[in-house]
Structures are given as structure tokens and as C-alpha cells.
PLY file of the C-alpha trace (Angstrom):
ply
format ascii 1.0
element vertex 244
property float x
property float y
property float z
element edge 243
property int vertex1
property int vertex2
end_header
-9.23 14.34 13.49
-10.36 17.21 11.24
-9.27 17.39 7.57
-11.73 19.21 4.80
-10.39 17.73 1.21
-11.62 16.63 -1.76
-10.24 12.69 -2.35
-7.40 13.10 -4.90
-7.49 9.31 -5.21
-10.32 6.50 -4.73
-10.12 2.83 -5.34
-12.62 0.19 -4.82
-12.02 -4.11 -4.27
-14.10 -6.56 -4.77
-15.86 -7.81 -1.61
-16.01 -11.27 -0.32
-12.16 -12.00 -1.18
-10.50 -12.09 2.32
-9.28 -15.76 1.73
-5.99 -15.12 -0.10
-5.87 -17.47 -3.08
-9.38 -18.43 -2.00
-8.12 -21.59 0.09
-6.72 -19.67 2.85
-8.94 -20.78 6.45
-8.94 -18.02 8.93
-8.36 -18.60 12.81
-10.92 -20.16 15.21
-9.53 -19.20 18.43
-10.06 -16.39 18.57
-12.42 -16.41 15.97
-11.72 -13.85 13.33
-14.09 -12.64 10.59
-13.30 -12.23 7.21
-15.62 -9.16 6.72
-13.29 -7.29 9.37
-10.00 -8.11 6.75
-12.10 -7.69 3.36
-10.51 -4.49 1.80
-13.64 -2.66 0.64
-12.31 0.89 -0.61
-8.85 2.91 -0.17
-8.94 6.74 -0.61
-6.28 9.33 -0.23
-6.87 13.25 0.60
-4.77 16.18 1.06
-4.87 19.13 2.92
-1.72 21.23 3.15
0.99 18.74 4.66
-1.58 16.76 6.38
-2.46 13.32 4.00
-5.45 11.48 5.09
-5.72 7.57 4.19
-8.84 5.61 4.39
-9.16 2.39 4.30
-12.71 0.65 4.27
-13.49 -2.96 5.13
-16.38 -5.17 5.10
-16.62 -5.21 9.08
-15.14 -4.23 12.07
-14.34 -6.66 14.92
-11.95 -6.77 18.18
-11.11 -10.27 18.59
-8.07 -9.85 20.97
-9.95 -6.43 22.88
-7.09 -4.56 22.37
-8.08 -0.74 23.71
-7.80 0.57 20.27
-11.23 -1.18 19.68
-9.75 -3.22 16.48
-7.60 -6.22 16.25
-8.34 -8.35 13.45
-6.12 -6.85 10.93
-2.57 -5.37 10.18
-2.93 -2.75 7.12
0.15 -2.29 5.30
0.44 0.87 2.82
3.28 0.91 0.60
4.00 4.33 -0.85
5.63 5.27 -4.15
6.78 8.97 -3.72
9.83 8.71 -6.68
11.61 6.75 -9.11
12.86 3.81 -7.95
12.36 2.34 -4.32
12.39 -0.82 -2.82
10.97 -3.79 -4.49
9.98 -6.24 -1.64
6.77 -5.49 0.40
8.72 -6.18 3.50
7.36 -8.91 5.55
4.36 -9.96 3.21
6.19 -12.34 0.76
5.11 -10.14 -2.09
7.03 -8.01 -4.65
5.78 -4.96 -6.35
4.86 -5.66 -10.04
7.30 -4.36 -12.85
10.12 -2.06 -11.65
8.62 0.17 -9.67
9.16 0.61 -5.71
8.15 2.12 -2.64
10.02 4.80 -0.14
7.47 4.98 2.63
5.78 2.14 4.40
2.89 2.38 7.15
1.76 -0.16 9.23
-1.15 -0.17 11.14
-2.71 -2.68 13.76
-4.86 -2.37 17.11
-1.66 -2.12 18.86
0.36 0.56 17.43
1.05 2.70 14.12
4.48 2.62 12.16
5.70 4.88 9.38
9.09 4.16 7.85
11.10 5.52 4.96
13.58 4.07 3.30
16.47 5.40 0.59
18.82 3.03 -0.80
19.82 0.92 1.88
19.01 2.97 5.03
15.79 2.72 6.43
14.53 5.32 9.36
11.57 5.54 11.62
9.35 8.42 11.62
6.82 10.25 13.54
4.14 7.63 13.84
0.30 8.50 11.86
-2.72 9.38 13.89
-5.00 6.37 13.77
-8.95 6.26 14.45
-11.14 3.60 13.95
-14.58 4.86 12.62
-16.77 2.10 12.18
-15.59 0.10 9.17
-13.34 2.69 7.92
-9.58 3.12 9.14
-8.58 6.60 9.21
-4.88 7.57 8.87
-3.46 10.77 9.13
0.42 11.99 8.66
2.46 15.12 7.67
5.62 13.15 7.04
4.42 12.54 3.53
5.70 14.61 0.31
3.41 16.36 -1.38
2.61 15.12 -5.09
1.27 12.37 -7.15
2.18 9.11 -5.60
1.36 5.32 -5.94
0.34 2.85 -3.44
0.46 -1.22 -2.64
-2.49 -1.95 0.30
-3.13 -5.30 1.98
-4.82 -6.97 4.89
-3.12 -9.45 7.07
-4.35 -11.37 9.87
-3.25 -10.02 13.33
-1.76 -11.78 16.24
0.13 -10.63 19.20
2.29 -13.04 18.96
4.37 -12.53 16.16
6.95 -9.70 16.28
5.71 -7.61 13.46
2.33 -8.32 14.50
1.39 -10.66 11.36
0.08 -13.91 11.51
1.71 -16.28 8.71
-0.15 -19.12 6.81
0.96 -22.37 7.62
-0.60 -25.62 5.57
-0.88 -27.65 8.97
-4.53 -27.45 10.36
-4.35 -25.09 13.34
-7.78 -23.72 14.90
-5.40 -20.79 16.17
-3.60 -20.09 13.06
-3.81 -19.07 9.39
-4.11 -22.02 7.10
-3.39 -22.12 3.55
-2.52 -24.86 0.68
1.04 -25.48 0.44
4.26 -23.40 2.05
5.74 -19.81 1.47
2.20 -18.74 0.62
1.51 -14.88 0.63
0.76 -13.46 4.27
-1.99 -11.05 3.59
-5.48 -12.65 2.92
-6.53 -9.41 0.74
-4.70 -6.93 -1.48
-5.99 -3.86 -2.93
-6.56 -5.10 -6.85
-8.45 -4.92 -9.89
-11.09 -7.21 -10.17
-9.73 -10.75 -11.53
-5.85 -9.61 -10.93
-4.56 -12.47 -8.90
-1.03 -11.82 -9.40
-0.56 -11.63 -5.64
-1.34 -15.46 -5.23
-0.20 -16.83 -8.67
3.29 -15.03 -8.99
3.84 -13.28 -5.82
3.76 -9.56 -7.58
0.98 -7.07 -6.55
0.11 -3.93 -8.84
-0.03 -0.41 -7.64
-2.87 2.04 -7.73
-2.41 5.64 -8.47
0.31 7.32 -9.85
4.09 9.04 -9.47
5.52 11.89 -11.76
9.29 10.91 -11.79
10.94 14.33 -12.05
13.98 13.27 -13.53
12.00 11.45 -16.69
10.31 14.88 -17.08
13.42 16.97 -17.08
14.83 14.70 -19.43
12.20 14.98 -21.75
11.98 18.57 -21.25
15.80 18.94 -22.05
15.55 16.32 -25.02
12.74 18.72 -26.40
14.76 22.11 -25.78
17.90 20.27 -27.79
15.58 19.41 -30.83
14.22 22.91 -30.72
17.75 24.66 -30.38
18.60 22.13 -33.49
15.89 23.15 -35.57
16.72 26.80 -35.01
20.27 26.20 -35.89
19.23 24.35 -39.36
16.92 27.25 -40.06
19.34 29.95 -39.48
21.89 28.25 -41.39
19.17 27.57 -44.32
18.19 31.45 -43.96
22.07 32.45 -44.37
22.51 30.18 -47.25
19.35 31.28 -49.10
0 1
1 2
2 3
3 4
4 5
5 6
6 7
7 8
8 9
9 10
10 11
11 12
12 13
13 14
14 15
15 16
16 17
17 18
18 19
19 20
20 21
21 22
22 23
23 24
24 25
25 26
26 27
27 28
28 29
29 30
30 31
31 32
32 33
33 34
34 35
35 36
36 37
37 38
38 39
39 40
40 41
41 42
42 43
43 44
44 45
45 46
46 47
47 48
48 49
49 50
50 51
51 52
52 53
53 54
54 55
55 56
56 57
57 58
58 59
59 60
60 61
61 62
62 63
63 64
64 65
65 66
66 67
67 68
68 69
69 70
70 71
71 72
72 73
73 74
74 75
75 76
76 77
77 78
78 79
79 80
80 81
81 82
82 83
83 84
84 85
85 86
86 87
87 88
88 89
89 90
90 91
91 92
92 93
93 94
94 95
95 96
96 97
97 98
98 99
99 100
100 101
101 102
102 103
103 104
104 105
105 106
106 107
107 108
108 109
109 110
110 111
111 112
112 113
113 114
114 115
115 116
116 117
117 118
118 119
119 120
120 121
121 122
122 123
123 124
124 125
125 126
126 127
127 128
128 129
129 130
130 131
131 132
132 133
133 134
134 135
135 136
136 137
137 138
138 139
139 140
140 141
141 142
142 143
143 144
144 145
145 146
146 147
147 148
148 149
149 150
150 151
151 152
152 153
153 154
154 155
155 156
156 157
157 158
158 159
159 160
160 161
161 162
162 163
163 164
164 165
165 166
166 167
167 168
168 169
169 170
170 171
171 172
172 173
173 174
174 175
175 176
176 177
177 178
178 179
179 180
180 181
181 182
182 183
183 184
184 185
185 186
186 187
187 188
188 189
189 190
190 191
191 192
192 193
193 194
194 195
195 196
196 197
197 198
198 199
199 200
200 201
201 202
202 203
203 204
204 205
205 206
206 207
207 208
208 209
209 210
210 211
211 212
212 213
213 214
214 215
215 216
216 217
217 218
218 219
219 220
220 221
221 222
222 223
223 224
224 225
225 226
226 227
227 228
228 229
229 230
230 231
231 232
232 233
233 234
234 235
235 236
236 237
237 238
238 239
239 240
240 241
241 242
242 243
């Protein structure tokens, strides 16, 4: 992969928090390192039509010995490119905070990458992104995303080849081969990209986005409103001039 560009977005995540709400117990068979699941930073770079997304972790591990060289976790990146969108963060037991939703979803594990787009009730699979694990940095490149300022939701879950979607779901029952959590229905990710102290993902099941998106419809309405006010002011001024 060769892409030379300045970072358009960079966001850091606190270290040492890859245990969900603090009580998640990671699998022991095979043993999964918390560092390999611990989100440290997220960067977005754009060059022409190509977008590079880089996720840095606290470590690198391949417990399932996959040919890709990494298999500790599943990285999900949900991308908001326009107004509206889906609020449910598919398969994670989380929803977006506020009324914002996503239009694109990238899922990467050591077995396969996936890129999909949703438009209303329609969901379609796009050309998979190129993926490379460079040390602790997961580098993802795609030319399928529209250009512009976007918002992102980023999560890290435990990988298992025994699940249809590759994600290991938390369970309250003790199991050396499973992901243990206190209580039923806990969020699937063991770490989420969030500001320090923001624990909403594990208290009320919502996750705030990072970055921003420009709503052209809102901008258009504001421009039309300003134009209307300008025309009204001009009309009043002309009437005053004619009556003077």
C-alpha cells in the first residue's frame, strides 16, 4: 500500500481499557491478549478517491494462527457520510448516540474484510477494502467511500471462527474458551473509541461518533433562508425609497 497524504482526522483512545465495562474476562483457550484488543488511536487519510483508515492497538497477536498474521479481534468501523442513516451498530448490541446514523460499515478480522452500504432498507456489499497489519497498526484502504467530512464509530471485539460473523459474544457463565461478562445482553465490543471517561457504551448502550459530517441539505436550507431574508430586506428598502 502506498498512500501519501496528511491526516484529516486523528483520535486517541485511553490505554488499558479492553475489558468492556471493566469486568469482562477474556478467553484463555486460546489465550487472547488484552493489548491486542486495546484501541489506542484512529486516523483517517484521503488521497484522491482513496481513503486510508489506520487503527492502532496496544499489541499484536495471532491466537488462531491465521495466514493473515492476526486473529485476536474484530474491528468494526461505521461511517456517517450524510444525514440520517442506521442507528443500530449492527451485531454489537450498541446504538449511536443522538439521532445520527451510519451509511457505510467496514468489518475486519484476520479471516476476511467486509464493506457494506445501507440506504434506507437496502443493504449492499461493496468491493472489500485492502487490509494490512503493520506491527500493531491495522491499515485499511478503500476507494468505495464518498469524499467529504465524515463521522466514525470504531469498536474492537474478540474474534472467533466459531461465530457466523466472527465476533465472540459475552456470556455470564464461566467458560475458559469464552468471553465472560456480568449480566445478560452486554455489548459485544471489549473496547470502543471514545473520549476519556465516556462509558455510555457500557451504561446505556450508546456510542458517540468521532469526526464530523457536513449535511448539505441543512446547509442548502440555511442558504435559502439567508437568501429569503436578503430579498425581503431588499424589498423593504425599495419600498421605503419609493415612499420617501
